[in-house]
C-alpha positions in Angstrom: -13.0 53.6 44.8 -10.1 55.9 44.0 -8.1 54.2 41.2 -5.1 56.5 41.9 -4.3 54.3 44.9 -3.8 51.2 42.7 -0.6 50.3 40.8 -1.0 48.2 37.6 0.6 44.7 38.0 -0.3 42.8 34.9 -3.1 41.8 32.5 -5.0 38.7 33.6 -4.0 35.5 31.7 -6.7 33.6 29.7 -9.3 36.2 30.7 -10.2 39.8 30.3 -9.2 42.3 32.9 -6.1 43.3 34.9 -4.5 43.0 38.3 -3.5 46.0 40.5 -1.9 46.3 43.9 -2.6 48.9 46.6 -0.1 51.5 47.4 0.7 49.8 50.7 0.8 46.3 49.2 -1.8 44.8 51.5 -4.6 44.4 48.9 -5.0 43.3 45.3 -7.7 44.5 42.9 -8.7 42.4 39.9 -11.0 43.4 37.1 -12.9 41.2 34.6 -16.2 39.9 33.5 -18.3 36.8 34.1 -15.3 34.6 34.6 -14.1 36.7 37.5 -17.5 36.8 39.1 -17.6 33.0 39.0 -14.1 32.8 40.4 -15.0 35.2 43.2 -18.1 33.2 44.1 -16.1 30.0 44.2 -13.3 31.7 46.3 -15.8 33.0 48.9 -17.2 29.5 49.2 -13.9 27.7 49.7 -12.7 30.4 52.1 -15.7 29.4 54.3 -14.4 25.8 54.1 -11.0 26.8 55.5 -9.1 26.6 52.2 -5.9 28.6 52.4 -7.0 31.4 50.0 -7.1 35.2 50.2 -10.2 36.7 51.8 -12.3 38.8 49.5 -12.8 42.3 51.0 -14.9 44.1 48.4 -16.6 43.7 45.0 -18.6 45.8 42.7 -18.6 47.5 39.3 -16.4 50.3 37.9 -17.9 53.4 36.4 -17.5 51.9 32.9 -19.3 48.7 34.0 -16.5 46.3 34.6 -16.7 43.9 37.6 -13.9 44.1 40.2 -12.9 42.4 43.4 -10.5 43.4 46.1 -8.8 40.7 48.1 -6.2 40.6 50.8 -2.6 40.1 49.8 -0.9 36.8 50.8 2.5 38.3 50.2 4.5 39.7 47.4 6.7 36.7 46.5 5.3 33.4 45.2 7.2 30.2 45.9 8.3 30.3 42.2 9.7 33.8 42.8 11.4 32.5 46.0 12.8 29.5 44.2 14.3 31.7 41.4 15.7 34.2 43.9 17.4 31.4 45.9 19.4 30.0 42.9 23.1 30.4 43.4 24.5 29.7 40.0 22.9 26.2 39.8 19.5 24.8 39.3 18.8 23.0 42.6 15.6 23.9 44.3 16.2 25.2 47.8 15.0 22.8 50.6 13.2 25.6 52.4 11.1 26.2 49.3 10.1 22.5 48.9 9.3 22.3 52.7 7.0 25.3 52.3 5.4 23.9 49.2 4.7 20.7 51.3 3.2 22.7 54.2 0.9 24.7 51.9 0.0 21.6 49.9 -0.9 19.7 53.1 -3.1 22.5 54.3 -5.0 22.6 51.0 -5.2 18.8 50.9 -6.7 18.6 54.4 -9.3 21.3 53.6 -10.3 19.5 50.4 -10.5 16.1 52.1 -12.7 17.6 54.8 -15.3 18.7 52.2 -15.8 15.9 49.7 -18.4 16.5 46.9 -20.7 13.7 45.9 -20.2 12.9 42.2 -22.8 12.5 39.5 -22.5 10.0 36.7 -19.7 11.2 34.3 -18.2 13.7 36.6 -14.8 12.0 36.7 -14.6 11.8 32.9 -15.7 15.5 32.7 -12.7 16.3 34.9 -10.4 14.3 32.6 -11.6 16.1 29.5 -11.4 19.5 31.1 -8.1 19.1 33.0 -6.4 17.4 30.1 -7.9 19.6 27.4 -8.4 16.4 25.5 -10.5 17.8 22.7 -7.9 20.4 21.8 -5.0 17.9 22.2 -6.7 15.5 19.8 -7.6 18.3 17.3 -4.0 19.5 17.2 -2.5 16.0 17.4 -5.0 13.7 15.5 -2.4 10.9 15.5 -2.8 10.6 19.3 -6.5 10.1 19.1 -6.1 6.4 19.0 -6.9 3.2 20.8 -3.7 3.2 22.8 -4.1 6.7 24.2 -7.8 6.1 25.1 -7.0 2.8 26.7 -4.4 4.5 29.0 -6.8 7.3 29.9 -9.5 4.7 30.7 -7.0 2.8 32.9 -6.3 6.1 34.7 -10.0 6.7 35.2 -10.5 3.2 36.5 -7.7 3.7 39.0 -9.3 6.9 40.2 -12.8 5.6 40.4 -12.9 5.4 44.2 -10.9 8.6 44.9 -13.1 11.4 46.5 -13.9 14.4 44.4 -13.2 17.8 45.9 -13.2 21.5 44.9 -9.9 22.1 43.2 -7.6 24.7 41.6 -6.8 22.9 38.3 -3.7 25.1 37.7 -1.8 24.5 40.9 1.9 25.1 41.0 4.7 27.1 42.5 3.7 30.4 40.6 0.3 30.2 42.4 1.5 29.3 45.9 2.7 31.6 48.7 3.6 30.6 52.2 0.2 32.0 53.4 -1.9 30.2 50.8 -3.0 29.7 47.2 -4.0 32.4 44.7 -5.5 32.5 41.2 -8.5 30.2 41.3 -9.6 31.1 37.8 -9.7 27.5 36.5 -11.5 26.0 39.5 -13.6 22.9 39.3 -14.1 19.4 40.8 -10.9 17.3 40.9 -10.0 13.9 42.4 -8.3 14.4 45.7 -4.6 15.0 45.3 -4.8 16.2 41.7 -3.9 19.7 42.6 -1.0 19.1 45.0 0.6 15.8 44.1 2.1 16.9 40.8 3.4 20.3 42.0 7.1 19.4 41.9 6.8 16.9 39.0 5.3 19.4 36.5 8.5 21.5 36.6 9.9 19.0 34.2 7.3 19.8 31.6 8.7 23.3 31.4 11.9 21.9 30.0 14.2 23.9 32.2 12.6 27.2 31.5 11.7 27.8 35.1 15.4 27.7 36.0 15.2 25.2 38.8 14.6 21.5 39.3 13.5 19.4 42.3 15.9 16.5 43.4 14.6 13.0 43.8 15.0 13.3 47.5 12.9 16.5 47.6 10.2 14.9 45.5 10.1 11.9 47.8 9.9 14.0 51.0 7.2 16.1 49.4 5.0 13.1 48.5 5.6 11.6 51.9 4.3 14.8 53.5 1.2 14.7 51.4 0.6 11.1 52.1 0.9 11.8 55.8 -1.7 14.6 55.5 -4.0 12.3 53.6 -3.6 9.5 56.1 -4.4 11.8 59.0 -7.5 13.1 57.2 -8.9 10.2 55.2 -7.1 7.2 56.6 -5.7 6.5 53.1 -2.5 7.5 51.3 -2.8 9.3 47.9 0.7 9.3 46.3 -0.1 6.0 44.5 -2.3 8.1 42.2 0.5 10.4 41.0 1.1 8.4 37.8 -2.6 8.8 36.6 -2.4 12.5 37.4 0.8 13.0 35.5 -0.7 11.3 32.4 -3.4 13.9 32.5 -0.9 16.6 33.0 1.1 15.4 30.0 -2.0 16.1 27.9 -2.6 19.5 29.7 0.9 20.6 28.8 0.5 19.5 25.2 -2.7 21.5 24.7 -2.7 24.7 22.6 0.9 24.1 21.6 0.7 23.4 17.9 1.9 26.5 16.1 -0.2 28.1 13.4 2.8 30.0 11.9 5.2 27.6 10.2 8.0 30.1 10.4 8.0 29.9 14.2 10.5 27.2 14.6 10.8 28.0 18.4 7.1 27.2 18.9 7.4 24.1 16.7 10.3 22.8 18.8 8.3 23.3 22.0 5.3 21.5 20.5 7.5 18.6 19.5 9.1 18.6 22.9 5.7 18.3 24.7 4.7 15.5 22.3 7.9 13.7 23.2 7.1 14.1 26.9 3.6 12.8 26.4 4.9 9.8 24.5 7.4 9.0 27.3 4.8 9.4 30.0 2.3 7.2 28.1 4.9 4.5 27.6 5.9 4.6 31.3 2.3 4.6 32.5 1.4 1.6 30.3 4.4 -0.3 31.5 4.5 0.6 35.3 1.3 2.5 36.1 3.6 5.4 37.1 5.4 8.3 35.4 8.9 9.3 36.4 9.6 12.8 35.3 13.3 12.5 36.2 13.6 10.5 33.0 12.3 13.4 30.9 14.9 15.3 28.9 15.2 19.1 29.3 14.3 21.3 26.3 17.9 21.9 25.4 18.8 18.2 25.5 15.7 17.5 23.4 16.6 20.2 20.9 20.1 18.8 20.5 18.7 15.3 19.8 16.1 16.9 17.5 18.7 18.6 15.4 20.7 15.3 15.3 17.6 13.4 14.1 17.2 11.4 17.3 13.6 12.6 17.8 10.8 13.0 15.3 
């Protein structure tokens, strides 16, 4: 392979290697190690199951021994990129973006539902611990490793006990979604049906406004209705009722790896406290109602103002 035909895009996140794009923009080349080989094997398998993913075109080893894969391009603009580009001085997410998110999410959901994986004992709890990074969260926040938190998580697992397990993305969101499909399956694994797609618009709130856009209540309702419709047509059952349990796990996910090690980094300390605040609000909501309403979450700037005023710990 002639490396001169590839333009560097970025280093890979949470793994060794880098991403390159072909001169004509039709292919991407990724380099890495054992993690990339596992991802490529998973991606080949789900492509055969009609998941909306890029087709792998080539794989091998570079002259210096690094593994690489070449895959088709699904386009040059993720739905996150499209959302940011469509902002016109405000923060409202464009309807065409949310409609496209719903279409892609429904495609993924139907493919997942058509290929259910039989669980083994403990599989659902393994998903919880991996998806929520619970070990890290409790190490960094030992005060949260308490009876109350574990009771809520156990309640969520009980609620999800009959939900089918499927092959999932585990890091699904607008930055990984294009109109033609879903990219970056690095963190793949078994998930309860709906865990990938249901929270896609809700998790924007965990960024605290840093993404630049927000979904309106009406957009969120239409999105969930579209996914419920896809699930009903595939499984005969709706799935939106599980969103609260999934968002409780997401609240842990977004709190993981947040505690700063440098006490002088007040910006990182603020973000850590912000995520702790969102977890506390989500936990209280879930205990009280079995749901989590991210519309009630403050933005980072609002939290920072309250934090400075002493309204938050």
